[in-house]
C-alpha angles and dihedrals in degrees: 000000000000134000092267090061091063102043095091090058097058112125091012130111108250143181113224123195116198126210090251092057099257117136130206131188118198146108115291101232102175148334117239119204119229094257090059100051135080092229093054089234132108107264140192117224112214129190106217123175095331098319137087122238130182125216123189110239092226089064094055114105095179144344130205133183113238118226125192120216127192102230116175118223116252 
């Protein structure tokens, strides 16, 4: 995946699955290019439960926007 693949998810709540099987749910705040990160890799910046976390793009297996629906109980 490349930076362009993630742009439509900025400011949205997402579920990210990493290549090693870990999953994260948070708001995609920004995408940092490789020249602007300590790791030297393109990274996603997620806001998760009041804290920021970065994830290298090359470790992302897939990303999906989360949508909430108001479904009444039957």
